[in-house]
C-alpha positions in Angstrom: -21.9 -5.7 -7.5 -24.5 -3.0 -8.1 -26.5 -3.2 -11.3 -25.2 0.1 -12.7 -21.6 -1.2 -12.3 -22.4 -4.6 -13.8 -23.6 -2.9 -17.0 -20.1 -1.4 -17.5 -18.4 -4.8 -17.2 -19.1 -5.8 -20.8 -16.9 -7.4 -23.5 -13.5 -5.6 -23.3 -12.8 -2.9 -25.9 -9.6 -3.2 -27.9 -7.3 -0.2 -27.9 -4.3 0.5 -30.1 -1.5 0.7 -27.5 -2.4 -1.2 -24.4 -5.0 -3.7 -25.6 -8.2 -3.7 -23.7 -8.2 -1.6 -20.5 -10.4 -1.5 -17.4 -10.1 1.2 -14.8 -11.1 0.3 -11.2 -11.9 3.7 -9.8 -12.2 4.4 -6.0 -13.9 7.8 -5.8 -13.4 7.9 -2.1 -9.6 7.9 -2.2 -7.6 11.1 -1.5 -8.6 14.5 -0.5 -12.3 15.2 -1.0 -11.8 18.4 -2.9 -9.2 16.9 -5.3 -11.2 13.8 -6.3 -11.5 13.0 -10.0 -14.8 11.7 -11.4 -15.1 8.7 -13.6 -15.9 11.2 -16.4 -12.6 13.0 -15.8 -10.7 9.7 -15.9 -12.4 8.7 -19.2 -11.7 12.1 -20.8 -8.0 11.8 -19.8 -7.7 8.5 -21.5 -9.5 9.7 -24.6 -6.9 12.3 -25.2 -4.5 9.4 -25.9 -6.9 7.6 -28.1 -7.8 5.1 -25.4 -11.3 4.1 -24.5 -11.2 2.1 -21.2 -14.1 0.6 -19.4 -14.5 2.2 -16.0 -15.9 0.5 -12.9 -16.5 2.5 -9.7 -15.6 0.5 -6.7 -18.4 -0.1 -4.2 -17.4 -0.1 -0.5 -20.1 -2.7 0.1 -18.7 -5.2 -2.4 -15.5 -7.2 -1.9 -12.7 -5.5 -3.8 -11.1 -9.0 -4.5 -14.4 -10.3 -6.0 -14.7 -7.1 -8.2 -11.2 -7.4 -9.5 -11.5 -11.1 -10.3 -14.7 -10.6 -12.1 -13.0 -7.9 -14.2 -9.9 -10.0 -14.8 -12.1 -12.9 -16.0 -13.4 -10.6 -18.8 -10.0 -10.9 -20.4 -8.7 -7.3 -20.1 -5.0 -6.8 -21.0 -4.5 -3.9 -18.6 -6.3 -3.3 -15.4 -5.7 0.1 -13.8 -6.1 0.8 -10.1 -7.3 4.4 -9.5 -7.0 5.1 -5.8 -4.7 5.3 -2.8 -2.1 2.8 -1.7 -4.7 0.6 0.0 -6.8 0.3 -3.2 -3.7 -0.3 -5.3 -2.6 -3.1 -2.9 -6.0 -4.7 -3.0 -6.1 -4.7 -6.8 -2.5 -6.0 -7.0 -3.3 -8.9 -4.6 -6.3 -10.0 -6.8 -4.2 -9.8 -10.0 -0.9 -11.4 -8.7 -1.6 -14.8 -10.4 -2.9 -13.4 -13.7 -1.4 -12.2 -16.9 -2.8 -8.7 -16.7 -0.6 -5.7 -16.7 -1.2 -3.3 -13.8 -1.6 0.4 -14.4 -1.6 3.0 -11.6 -3.6 6.3 -11.2 -2.5 7.7 -7.8 -5.6 9.2 -6.1 -4.6 8.8 -2.4 -3.1 11.1 0.3 0.5 9.9 0.3 0.8 7.7 -2.8 4.1 6.1 -1.8 3.8 3.3 -4.2 3.2 5.5 -7.3 5.8 8.0 -6.2 8.4 5.2 -5.8 7.8 4.4 -9.5 8.1 8.1 -10.6 4.4 8.0 -11.7 3.1 11.6 -11.8 0.6 12.5 -9.2 -1.7 14.4 -11.5 -4.4 12.6 -13.5 -3.2 13.6 -17.0 0.4 12.7 -16.3 -0.4 9.3 -14.8 -2.7 8.4 -17.8 0.1 9.4 -20.1 2.4 6.8 -18.4 -0.2 4.1 -19.0 -0.5 5.2 -22.6 3.2 5.5 -23.4 5.2 3.8 -20.6 6.6 0.3 -20.4 6.0 -2.7 -18.1 8.4 -3.8 -15.4 8.1 -6.9 -13.2 6.8 -6.1 -9.7 8.3 -7.5 -6.6 5.7 -8.4 -4.0 5.8 -9.1 -0.3 3.1 -11.0 1.7 1.9 -11.2 5.2 0.3 -14.7 5.7 -0.2 -14.8 1.9 -1.8 -11.3 1.8 0.1 -8.8 -0.4 1.7 -5.6 0.7 3.5 -3.2 -1.5 4.8 -0.6 0.9 4.7 -1.9 4.5 2.9 -4.1 6.9 2.7 -3.2 10.6 1.7 -4.3 14.1 1.1 -2.6 17.4 0.5 1.1 17.6 0.1 2.0 13.9 -3.0 0.0 13.0 -4.7 1.7 15.9 -3.5 5.1 14.5 -5.1 4.2 11.2 -8.4 3.5 12.9 -8.2 6.9 14.6 -7.2 8.5 11.3 -10.4 7.2 9.6 -12.5 8.8 12.3 -10.8 12.1 11.9 -11.0 11.9 8.1 -14.7 11.4 8.3 -15.0 14.6 10.2 -12.3 16.9 8.9 -11.5 15.3 5.5 -8.3 13.7 4.3 -5.0 15.6 4.8 -1.5 15.1 6.1 -2.3 17.3 9.1 -5.2 15.0 10.0 -3.0 12.0 9.6 -0.4 13.4 12.0 -3.1 14.5 14.6 -4.5 10.9 14.6 -1.1 9.6 15.5 -0.7 12.0 18.5 -4.2 11.0 19.8 -3.3 7.3 19.9 0.2 7.9 21.3 -1.2 9.6 24.4 -3.6 6.7 25.3 -1.8 3.6 24.0 -2.1 1.0 26.8 0.9 -1.3 26.6 3.5 -2.6 24.2 3.4 -5.9 22.3 5.4 -8.8 23.5 6.6 -10.8 20.5 9.0 -13.5 19.3 10.7 -12.8 16.0 12.3 -15.6 14.0 14.6 -14.9 11.1 17.7 -16.4 9.5 17.8 -19.2 12.1 17.8 -16.8 15.1 15.0 -16.1 17.6 14.6 -13.0 19.7 11.9 -12.0 22.2 11.1 -8.4 22.9 8.6 -5.8 23.9 7.8 -3.0 21.5 4.9 -0.6 20.8 5.5 -0.8 17.1 6.7 -3.1 14.3 7.0 -2.1 10.7 8.1 -4.4 7.8 9.0 -2.3 4.8 9.0 -3.3 1.1 9.5 0.2 -0.3 12.9 1.9 -0.2 11.3 5.2 -1.4 9.0 5.3 1.6 11.8 4.8 4.1 13.8 7.7 2.5 10.7 9.9 2.6 10.3 9.2 6.3 13.9 9.9 6.9 14.6 6.3 8.1 17.5 4.0 7.4 16.9 0.6 5.9 16.5 1.4 2.2 19.7 -0.6 1.6 18.0 -3.7 2.8 15.3 -3.4 0.2 17.8 -2.5 -2.6 19.7 -5.7 -1.6 16.5 -7.7 -2.3 15.3 -8.1 1.3 12.6 -6.7 3.6 13.4 -4.2 6.3 11.8 -4.8 9.7 11.8 -1.8 12.0 11.3 -2.2 15.7 10.6 0.7 18.0 12.1 0.5 21.5 10.0 -0.2 24.6 10.9 3.0 26.4 7.7 4.1 28.2 5.0 6.5 27.1 7.2 9.6 27.0 9.9 7.8 25.1 7.4 6.3 22.7 6.0 9.8 22.0 9.5 11.2 21.5 10.5 8.4 19.1 7.2 8.7 17.2 7.6 12.4 16.8 11.2 11.9 15.5 9.8 9.5 12.9 7.0 11.8 11.9 9.4 14.7 11.4 12.1 12.7 9.6 14.6 13.1 12.5 14.7 9.5 13.8 18.0 7.9 14.3 18.8 4.2 14.3 19.6 2.6 17.7 18.1 5.7 19.5 14.5 5.7 18.1 14.4 2.3 16.3 16.3 -0.7 15.1 16.4 -2.5 11.7 16.6 -6.2 10.8 17.2 -7.1 7.2 15.9 -10.5 5.8 13.9 -12.0 3.0 11.5 -13.6 5.5 10.3 -13.2 9.1 8.0 -15.0 11.5 6.4 -13.2 14.3 4.5 -14.7 17.2 2.5 -12.6 19.7 3.1 -13.9 23.2 0.0 -12.1 24.7 -2.9 -13.4 22.7 -2.9 -14.9 19.2 -5.1 -12.4 17.2 -3.8 -8.9 16.4 -5.0 -5.9 14.6 -2.6 -5.5 11.6 -2.3 -3.2 8.6 -1.1 -3.6 5.1 -0.6 -0.5 3.1 -3.0 1.4 5.3 -5.8 -1.2 5.3 -6.6 -2.7 8.7 -7.7 -6.2 9.5 -7.6 -8.7 12.4 -5.3 -11.7 11.8 -4.4 -14.8 13.7 -0.7 -15.6 14.2 1.9 -16.7 13.6 2.6 -13.9 11.2 4.8 -14.9 8.2 6.2 -12.1 6.1 8.2 -12.8 3.0 9.1 -11.8 -0.6 7.3 -13.8 -3.3 7.7 -14.2 -7.1 4.6 -13.3 -9.1 4.0 -12.9 -12.8 2.7 -9.4 -12.5 4.0 -6.4 -14.4 3.3 -2.8 -13.6 3.4 0.1 -16.2 6.0 2.7 -15.4 7.4 5.8 -17.2 9.8 5.2 -20.1 12.6 6.8 -18.1 12.1 4.4 -15.2 14.6 1.6 -15.7 15.5 0.7 -12.1 14.6 -2.6 -10.5 11.4 -2.0 -8.8 11.9 -1.7 -5.0 
């Protein structure tokens, strides 16, 4: 960690409502013109009588290492200030600790925060941390790596790679995200061939895209069925059909515009665990909550119990997910 960051990671300060608080701030999340500085974050907390320590995340330093160093300081509440990928990374590092998780949504889509009714503006989100209550968080894992919203294989991780290139040039926006999808759709080489095992059944299929969802809110926002799976305490695995390039483009556009229909543009399998095996090569590019990485199969996806609580608004009393 850089020396200027290390000086901020001193003995935790005690606050009156949340105990000691540390904010892990990713200044690169979200739209460039809408970013909040560490000073803005500090000022927002001070309005509620809270004086958190703030650590700016360094892209050249492991997020997991940074979070664990902070957690070892004994903070009562650790706040993830960033997009879904940042929040997922912080959650993974905290999942076996007694810390409470706070959320400051600073990303482009913010599906996780929105699913918890956490306000998108800085002042509103800080007020939730100051005055809200904690609820147990349901986690899902892909080969023991946490995901909060979804994990995916095939087309979408490559769309994310294209998206980052476009973001670097044009900035972060929903329009840029959709354009990156179209670019990849027109040049995608061939579908995955995979074996899926769940609930004692095996099926082999070809598909350009597999999503495994752990967030009912995101499914509804995308106009997709499957939220009932998650509300029943399961994961929802979405499979796109292998229908050629034109059909793939048509199905993807239907998903992007919220007009996708089950059986025509995708199928859904509900279960609390899945095992996927790639039948062409062992190593795949995968994504968890928008963060890409290469992984070796087989790929085991499941729900896990973890002693982690997240701070939500007082009016939010639903079971999370």
